[in-house]
BAPAKE-162903 format. One record per residue (C-alpha): residue number from 1; residue in three letters; x, y, z. Coordinates in steps of 0.25 Angstrom, whole numbers. Example, Ala and Ser with C-alpha at 12.3 -4.5 7.8 and 13.67 -1.06 7.14 Angstrom:
2
1; ALA; 49; -18; 31 $
2; SER; 55; -4; 29 $
//
This chain:
510
1; MET; 869; -432; 325 $
2; PHE; 870; -446; 316 $
3; GLU; 884; -441; 310 $
4; ASN; 901; -446; 314 $
5; GLN; 895; -458; 322 $
6; PRO; 900; -472; 319 $
7; LYS; 894; -480; 309 $
8; GLY; 893; -491; 321 $
9; LEU; 882; -483; 329 $
10; TYR; 872; -483; 320 $
11; ALA; 873; -499; 319 $
12; LEU; 876; -499; 334 $
13; ALA; 863; -492; 335 $
14; LEU; 855; -500; 325 $
15; ALA; 858; -513; 333 $
16; ASN; 853; -506; 346 $
17; THR; 841; -500; 338 $
18; GLY; 835; -516; 335 $
19; GLU; 839; -524; 349 $
20; ARG; 832; -510; 356 $
21; PHE; 821; -510; 346 $
22; GLY; 817; -525; 350 $
23; TYR; 821; -522; 364 $
24; TYR; 811; -510; 368 $
25; THR; 799; -516; 359 $
26; MET; 798; -526; 370 $
27; LEU; 802; -517; 382 $
28; ALA; 790; -506; 377 $
29; ILE; 780; -519; 381 $
30; PHE; 786; -525; 391 $
31; VAL; 779; -520; 404 $
32; LEU; 767; -521; 395 $
33; PHE; 771; -539; 393 $
34; LEU; 772; -540; 407 $
35; GLN; 759; -534; 412 $
36; SER; 751; -540; 401 $
37; ASN; 757; -554; 401 $
38; PHE; 760; -558; 414 $
39; GLY; 751; -546; 422 $
40; TRP; 761; -541; 430 $
41; GLY; 761; -529; 437 $
42; GLU; 769; -514; 434 $
43; GLY; 779; -519; 444 $
44; LEU; 780; -533; 441 $
45; ALA; 780; -529; 428 $
46; GLY; 790; -518; 431 $
47; THR; 798; -526; 438 $
48; VAL; 804; -536; 427 $
49; TYR; 803; -522; 414 $
50; ALA; 813; -516; 427 $
51; THR; 821; -528; 427 $
52; PHE; 822; -534; 412 $
53; LEU; 827; -519; 409 $
54; MET; 835; -520; 421 $
55; LEU; 843; -534; 415 $
56; VAL; 843; -526; 401 $
57; TYR; 850; -517; 405 $
58; PHE; 857; -522; 418 $
59; LEU; 865; -537; 410 $
60; PRO; 873; -524; 399 $
61; ILE; 883; -525; 409 $
62; VAL; 885; -539; 409 $
63; GLY; 884; -537; 395 $
64; GLY; 895; -529; 394 $
65; ALA; 903; -535; 403 $
66; VAL; 900; -548; 392 $
67; ALA; 906; -538; 381 $
68; ASP; 918; -532; 386 $
69; LYS; 921; -547; 385 $
70; ILE; 917; -553; 372 $
71; GLY; 913; -540; 365 $
72; PHE; 901; -528; 363 $
73; GLY; 899; -535; 349 $
74; ARG; 898; -552; 354 $
75; CYS; 888; -546; 366 $
76; VAL; 880; -536; 356 $
77; THR; 878; -552; 348 $
78; PHE; 873; -560; 359 $
79; GLY; 864; -550; 366 $
80; ILE; 855; -550; 353 $
81; ILE; 853; -562; 353 $
82; VAL; 850; -565; 367 $
83; MET; 841; -554; 365 $
84; PHE; 837; -561; 354 $
85; ILE; 831; -572; 363 $
86; GLY; 825; -565; 374 $
87; TYR; 816; -556; 365 $
88; LEU; 812; -570; 360 $
89; LEU; 809; -575; 371 $
90; LEU; 798; -564; 376 $
91; ALA; 793; -564; 362 $
92; ILE; 788; -578; 366 $
93; PRO; 773; -578; 370 $
94; ALA; 775; -586; 382 $
95; GLY; 763; -583; 390 $
96; ALA; 763; -577; 406 $
97; GLY; 766; -588; 414 $
98; ALA; 782; -592; 421 $
99; ALA; 787; -596; 406 $
100; ALA; 781; -583; 400 $
101; ILE; 788; -575; 413 $
102; THR; 801; -586; 412 $
103; ILE; 803; -583; 396 $
104; MET; 801; -568; 397 $
105; SER; 811; -568; 408 $
106; LEU; 821; -575; 400 $
107; ALA; 820; -567; 389 $
108; LEU; 823; -553; 397 $
109; VAL; 834; -556; 404 $
110; LEU; 839; -563; 387 $
111; ILE; 836; -551; 383 $
112; SER; 844; -542; 394 $
113; MET; 857; -549; 393 $
114; GLY; 854; -549; 377 $
115; THR; 854; -534; 379 $
116; SER; 864; -533; 390 $
117; LEU; 874; -538; 379 $
118; PHE; 869; -529; 367 $
119; LYS; 863; -515; 373 $
120; GLY; 877; -510; 383 $
121; ASN; 887; -518; 371 $
122; LEU; 882; -512; 359 $
123; GLN; 882; -498; 364 $
124; VAL; 895; -500; 371 $
125; MET; 899; -503; 356 $
126; VAL; 893; -490; 353 $
127; GLY; 901; -480; 363 $
128; LYS; 915; -488; 356 $
129; LEU; 912; -482; 346 $
130; TYR; 914; -470; 351 $
131; ASP; 928; -473; 355 $
132; ALA; 933; -470; 343 $
133; PRO; 937; -455; 340 $
134; GLU; 928; -449; 328 $
135; TYR; 918; -454; 337 $
136; ALA; 920; -450; 352 $
137; ASN; 912; -438; 351 $
138; GLN; 900; -442; 345 $
139; ARG; 897; -454; 356 $
140; ASP; 888; -446; 363 $
141; ALA; 878; -445; 348 $
142; GLY; 882; -461; 344 $
143; PHE; 874; -465; 358 $
144; SER; 866; -456; 355 $
145; ILE; 861; -460; 341 $
146; PHE; 863; -474; 350 $
147; TYR; 854; -472; 358 $
148; MET; 846; -465; 350 $
149; ALA; 844; -479; 338 $
150; ILE; 841; -487; 352 $
151; ASN; 828; -478; 352 $
152; ILE; 823; -480; 338 $
153; GLY; 822; -495; 342 $
154; ALA; 816; -493; 354 $
155; LEU; 806; -484; 347 $
156; PHE; 799; -490; 339 $
157; ALA; 798; -504; 352 $
158; PRO; 786; -497; 357 $
159; THR; 776; -497; 344 $
160; ALA; 785; -512; 340 $
161; ALA; 780; -518; 354 $
162; THR; 766; -512; 352 $
163; LYS; 762; -515; 337 $
164; LEU; 768; -531; 340 $
165; HIS; 760; -530; 352 $
166; ALA; 747; -525; 346 $
167; TRP; 750; -537; 333 $
168; ALA; 751; -548; 338 $
169; MET; 738; -545; 348 $
170; THR; 730; -541; 336 $
171; ALA; 736; -552; 325 $
172; LEU; 740; -563; 334 $
173; ASN; 728; -562; 343 $
174; ALA; 740; -563; 356 $
175; SER; 736; -556; 368 $
176; GLU; 742; -543; 375 $
177; ALA; 752; -550; 384 $
178; SER; 756; -562; 371 $
179; ALA; 756; -549; 361 $
180; TYR; 768; -544; 367 $
181; HIS; 778; -556; 366 $
182; TYR; 777; -553; 351 $
183; ALA; 782; -537; 353 $
184; PHE; 794; -544; 361 $
185; GLY; 797; -552; 348 $
186; VAL; 799; -540; 339 $
187; ALA; 815; -538; 350 $
188; CYS; 818; -551; 342 $
189; LEU; 818; -545; 328 $
190; SER; 823; -531; 332 $
191; LEU; 837; -538; 338 $
192; VAL; 838; -544; 325 $
193; VAL; 840; -531; 318 $
194; SER; 849; -528; 328 $
195; ILE; 858; -539; 328 $
196; ALA; 859; -537; 313 $
197; ILE; 859; -523; 312 $
198; TYR; 872; -526; 322 $
199; TYR; 880; -535; 313 $
200; GLY; 874; -529; 299 $
201; PHE; 883; -515; 305 $
202; ARG; 893; -522; 313 $
203; TRP; 904; -516; 305 $
204; THR; 903; -504; 310 $
205; PHE; 904; -506; 325 $
206; ALA; 915; -516; 325 $
207; GLN; 926; -509; 330 $
208; VAL; 917; -507; 344 $
209; ASP; 913; -521; 342 $
210; ASN; 925; -529; 353 $
211; THR; 917; -543; 345 $
212; ALA; 924; -538; 334 $
213; ASN; 939; -535; 338 $
214; LYS; 940; -544; 349 $
215; ALA; 955; -545; 346 $
216; LYS; 957; -529; 348 $
217; LYS; 947; -533; 359 $
218; ALA; 957; -543; 366 $
219; ASN; 969; -534; 363 $
220; ASP; 964; -523; 370 $
221; GLU; 959; -530; 383 $
222; LYS; 971; -535; 385 $
223; ALA; 977; -521; 382 $
224; VAL; 968; -515; 393 $
225; GLU; 973; -530; 403 $
226; ALA; 985; -525; 401 $
227; HIS; 984; -509; 403 $
228; VAL; 983; -505; 418 $
229; GLU; 975; -492; 421 $
230; THR; 983; -481; 427 $
231; PRO; 977; -473; 441 $
232; GLU; 972; -466; 432 $
233; GLU; 965; -475; 421 $
234; LYS; 960; -482; 434 $
235; ALA; 953; -468; 439 $
236; ASP; 947; -463; 427 $
237; THR; 940; -478; 426 $
238; HIS; 935; -476; 439 $
239; SER; 930; -461; 437 $
240; ARG; 922; -467; 425 $
241; LEU; 917; -479; 431 $
242; VAL; 912; -470; 441 $
243; ALA; 907; -462; 432 $
244; LEU; 899; -471; 423 $
245; PHE; 893; -479; 438 $
246; LEU; 886; -463; 442 $
247; VAL; 879; -463; 427 $
248; PHE; 875; -475; 430 $
249; ALA; 869; -473; 444 $
250; VAL; 861; -462; 436 $
251; VAL; 856; -470; 425 $
252; ILE; 849; -482; 433 $
253; PHE; 839; -470; 438 $
254; PHE; 838; -464; 423 $
255; TRP; 835; -477; 417 $
256; MET; 825; -481; 429 $
257; ALA; 817; -468; 426 $
258; PHE; 818; -469; 409 $
259; HIS; 813; -485; 411 $
260; GLN; 798; -480; 417 $
261; ASN; 795; -481; 402 $
262; GLY; 794; -496; 401 $
263; LEU; 787; -497; 415 $
264; THR; 780; -483; 422 $
265; LEU; 778; -474; 409 $
266; THR; 772; -488; 403 $
267; TYR; 764; -488; 416 $
268; PHE; 759; -475; 414 $
269; ALA; 756; -477; 401 $
270; ARG; 746; -487; 402 $
271; ASP; 742; -483; 416 $
272; PHE; 740; -468; 413 $
273; THR; 742; -462; 400 $
274; GLN; 731; -461; 388 $
275; THR; 727; -472; 381 $
276; THR; 727; -467; 367 $
277; ALA; 731; -453; 360 $
278; THR; 726; -445; 351 $
279; GLY; 734; -435; 338 $
280; LEU; 750; -431; 341 $
281; VAL; 749; -438; 354 $
282; GLY; 745; -451; 348 $
283; MET; 754; -449; 335 $
284; LEU; 764; -449; 345 $
285; PHE; 762; -466; 350 $
286; ASP; 765; -468; 333 $
287; VAL; 780; -472; 329 $
288; THR; 779; -467; 317 $
289; ASN; 776; -453; 320 $
290; LEU; 788; -452; 329 $
291; LEU; 798; -458; 322 $
292; GLY; 791; -447; 314 $
293; VAL; 795; -437; 323 $
294; ILE; 807; -444; 325 $
295; VAL; 812; -442; 308 $
296; MET; 808; -428; 310 $
297; VAL; 818; -426; 321 $
298; TYR; 827; -432; 313 $
299; ALA; 825; -424; 302 $
300; LEU; 828; -411; 307 $
301; PHE; 840; -415; 314 $
302; ALA; 846; -418; 299 $
303; ILE; 840; -404; 295 $
304; PHE; 849; -398; 304 $
305; GLN; 862; -407; 303 $
306; SER; 862; -410; 288 $
307; LYS; 873; -406; 280 $
308; THR; 864; -403; 265 $
309; THR; 850; -396; 261 $
310; LYS; 849; -411; 255 $
311; GLY; 847; -418; 269 $
312; GLN; 840; -405; 275 $
313; ILE; 830; -405; 264 $
314; ILE; 829; -420; 265 $
315; SER; 827; -419; 284 $
316; GLY; 816; -409; 280 $
317; VAL; 808; -420; 271 $
318; VAL; 808; -428; 283 $
319; ILE; 805; -418; 289 $
320; LEU; 793; -415; 284 $
321; ALA; 789; -431; 280 $
322; CYS; 788; -431; 293 $
323; ALA; 780; -420; 297 $
324; ALA; 771; -425; 285 $
325; PHE; 769; -439; 292 $
326; LEU; 765; -434; 306 $
327; GLY; 756; -422; 300 $
328; TYR; 751; -434; 294 $
329; LYS; 750; -444; 304 $
330; PHE; 744; -433; 315 $
331; PHE; 734; -428; 305 $
332; ASP; 729; -444; 302 $
333; SER; 730; -448; 315 $
334; ALA; 724; -435; 324 $
335; ASP; 709; -441; 329 $
336; GLN; 716; -454; 329 $
337; THR; 717; -463; 344 $
338; VAL; 730; -468; 346 $
339; ASN; 731; -480; 356 $
340; VAL; 742; -477; 364 $
341; ASP; 749; -490; 369 $
342; VAL; 758; -489; 382 $
343; PRO; 771; -497; 373 $
344; LEU; 771; -484; 365 $
345; TYR; 775; -475; 373 $
346; GLN; 791; -483; 374 $
347; GLN; 790; -477; 359 $
348; PHE; 794; -463; 365 $
349; ASN; 806; -464; 371 $
350; PRO; 815; -470; 358 $
351; CYS; 808; -460; 349 $
352; PHE; 811; -448; 359 $
353; VAL; 825; -454; 360 $
354; VAL; 826; -457; 343 $
355; MET; 819; -443; 342 $
356; LEU; 828; -433; 353 $
357; THR; 842; -439; 352 $
358; PRO; 847; -430; 339 $
359; VAL; 840; -421; 348 $
360; SER; 850; -421; 359 $
361; MET; 862; -425; 349 $
362; ALA; 859; -414; 345 $
363; LEU; 858; -404; 358 $
364; PHE; 869; -413; 362 $
365; GLY; 877; -408; 349 $
366; TRP; 874; -395; 352 $
367; LEU; 879; -394; 366 $
368; ALA; 891; -401; 364 $
369; SER; 896; -390; 352 $
370; LYS; 892; -380; 365 $
371; LYS; 900; -389; 372 $
372; LYS; 887; -389; 384 $
373; GLU; 884; -403; 379 $
374; PRO; 882; -411; 394 $
375; SER; 893; -422; 397 $
376; ALA; 886; -437; 397 $
377; PRO; 883; -436; 413 $
378; ARG; 876; -426; 412 $
379; LYS; 866; -431; 402 $
380; ILE; 863; -440; 410 $
381; GLY; 860; -433; 421 $
382; LEU; 851; -422; 414 $
383; GLY; 845; -436; 407 $
384; MET; 841; -440; 421 $
385; LEU; 835; -426; 424 $
386; VAL; 828; -428; 411 $
387; ALA; 820; -443; 415 $
388; GLY; 817; -432; 427 $
389; ILE; 808; -424; 421 $
390; GLY; 801; -436; 413 $
391; TYR; 795; -441; 426 $
392; VAL; 791; -428; 429 $
393; ILE; 782; -427; 417 $
394; MET; 778; -442; 420 $
395; ILE; 774; -435; 435 $
396; ALA; 766; -426; 428 $
397; ALA; 759; -435; 420 $
398; SER; 757; -441; 432 $
399; ILE; 750; -431; 440 $
400; GLY; 735; -433; 446 $
401; LEU; 736; -448; 439 $
402; SER; 731; -463; 448 $
403; TYR; 745; -470; 451 $
404; HIS; 735; -481; 449 $
405; ALA; 734; -485; 435 $
406; SER; 718; -485; 434 $
407; TYR; 715; -476; 425 $
408; VAL; 709; -485; 411 $
409; ALA; 713; -483; 396 $
410; ASP; 702; -473; 392 $
411; ASP; 704; -464; 406 $
412; PRO; 704; -448; 402 $
413; GLN; 715; -448; 412 $
414; ARG; 727; -454; 407 $
415; VAL; 736; -444; 403 $
416; SER; 741; -440; 390 $
417; PRO; 750; -448; 386 $
418; LEU; 762; -435; 383 $
419; TRP; 766; -438; 394 $
420; LEU; 771; -449; 393 $
421; VAL; 778; -447; 381 $
422; SER; 783; -435; 388 $
423; THR; 790; -444; 398 $
424; TYR; 799; -450; 388 $
425; LEU; 802; -437; 380 $
426; VAL; 810; -434; 391 $
427; LEU; 814; -447; 398 $
428; THR; 820; -450; 382 $
429; PHE; 827; -435; 386 $
430; ALA; 833; -439; 398 $
431; GLU; 835; -453; 387 $
432; LEU; 845; -446; 379 $
433; LEU; 850; -438; 389 $
434; LEU; 857; -450; 399 $
435; SER; 857; -464; 393 $
436; PRO; 864; -463; 378 $
437; MET; 875; -451; 385 $
438; GLY; 874; -461; 397 $
439; ILE; 879; -473; 387 $
440; SER; 889; -464; 380 $
441; PHE; 893; -460; 394 $
442; VAL; 896; -475; 399 $
443; SER; 902; -480; 385 $
444; LYS; 913; -465; 386 $
445; VAL; 915; -467; 399 $
446; ALA; 917; -481; 403 $
447; PRO; 931; -488; 405 $
448; GLN; 936; -496; 392 $
449; LYS; 937; -508; 397 $
450; TYR; 922; -505; 406 $
451; GLN; 915; -501; 392 $
452; GLY; 904; -514; 391 $
453; VAL; 902; -514; 408 $
454; MET; 898; -498; 409 $
455; MET; 892; -499; 398 $
456; GLY; 884; -510; 404 $
457; CYS; 885; -503; 418 $
458; TRP; 874; -493; 412 $
459; PHE; 866; -502; 407 $
460; GLY; 865; -508; 421 $
461; ALA; 862; -494; 428 $
462; THR; 852; -494; 418 $
463; ALA; 848; -510; 421 $
464; ILE; 847; -505; 437 $
465; GLY; 838; -493; 433 $
466; ASN; 830; -501; 424 $
467; PHE; 825; -511; 436 $
468; LEU; 824; -497; 446 $
469; VAL; 810; -494; 434 $
470; GLN; 803; -504; 442 $
471; ILE; 803; -497; 456 $
472; PRO; 791; -484; 447 $
473; ALA; 783; -497; 441 $
474; TYR; 781; -502; 456 $
475; LEU; 778; -489; 460 $
476; TRP; 766; -489; 449 $
477; ASN; 752; -490; 453 $
478; ASN; 759; -489; 470 $
479; VAL; 761; -472; 468 $
480; PRO; 757; -460; 461 $
481; LEU; 763; -460; 448 $
482; THR; 769; -447; 451 $
483; ALA; 778; -453; 464 $
484; VAL; 782; -465; 452 $
485; TRP; 787; -454; 443 $
486; GLY; 795; -443; 456 $
487; VAL; 803; -458; 459 $
488; LEU; 808; -455; 445 $
489; VAL; 811; -440; 444 $
490; ALA; 817; -440; 458 $
491; LEU; 827; -452; 452 $
492; CYS; 829; -444; 439 $
493; LEU; 833; -432; 448 $
494; ALA; 841; -440; 458 $
495; SER; 848; -445; 446 $
496; PHE; 850; -433; 440 $
497; VAL; 856; -425; 453 $
498; PHE; 866; -438; 456 $
499; ILE; 871; -437; 442 $
500; PHE; 877; -421; 443 $
501; SER; 881; -426; 456 $
502; VAL; 892; -431; 451 $
503; MET; 892; -426; 435 $
504; LYS; 908; -421; 437 $
505; LYS; 910; -435; 438 $
506; LEU; 902; -440; 426 $
507; GLU; 910; -428; 421 $
508; LYS; 920; -433; 421 $
509; VAL; 925; -445; 414 $
510; ALA; 913; -440; 406 $
//
């Protein structure tokens, strides 16, 4: 899994891990903060949430265009600085008046602008690592590892947000609303770690940082300007751009469905799922238990991949140690009741990403050895189908529930948390099929002179999808829950049919 990868991958991936930890810590509680601090309803909170997500993913188009002019590395640095200022403003407990709304709005704009300079350009640099012939066939695997690193940061974010919020309320006597600001402040610290990793290990990826190679970049630009495209080259560029925009059209509806995890799925967790759990279900909400399972999965793969008996023995010992730890935790807490805090549901998606990445890589590696691996566009299409199945689960979970949030905390009719956990598992399968493969597809197919802009367009499509996230929020409490999820199922299935209808155009350039 980790063999034959460029050294720069790990430095760039870890730099992104630090930044994503802060981002997802903030995102895990953002909607809850809006409702608690400002008293906003589901619809208005959903609009602010969706607009913020739209900006986060739309502005990388601008960031990509800027990077094509001044360099990817320089944009990454500027992006971290701007994000730091934004998170610092968000951490200020300014109350609930007009001034507080203004400060929060400015913070969100700065975070969005900083992300636009950081996120897409970092991924372009990752893609450039695989332009070298010795790494060309490792591109999809590399982006899977990179994507996994993102989710390592996201895995611990919900627990960090929940613990910091609770600590501020108990230790500092902060109100429920103002306590959220302390959780926002941790994002500032995560960015310090991110920039330290980026500059500490910059030597591993200096060859793809066009800020560090200005002279070469200038010469390359002159060569591009001097070159006149042949009709064949123009046709190839056109085919590549058409294929990319067809994929972007599908991506819109995936992210509209997927990012319900921070909105309607959060509302469902708050209003309709059990607020306590025991036994194995309760263990799911302790991030240390999830980490133990992840380590076991990786140790199991290490047994099969290790080339020495010593390595296999060490892996076996790790598995036994994790099993002993989880067994102890189970018997120690079997009779204990665990409070299921709503933000903790946000840890399941990154947990499943980290856990399932080696599984997916092993599966597709095996299929590749049999020459049966699906192309990147087919994986994207299958991802849409799987996402639709995820919301079929939610339809099943919602049968018989009132669509008004009328349940109280101890209402026995609240459904099991396992419904939501199952949905997050299926949506993660979809994400692993679509997101890292989509980014890899863009980095491979985008014409050289449009690489920054096309990666930005990938995030632009994501932005539109994130803006559409709010639509189900306005349906909330107004139509049956099954209808809310049914809309998402229909959109996912329609996207699945569409992408397979244009598959020949996509695979022609893949």
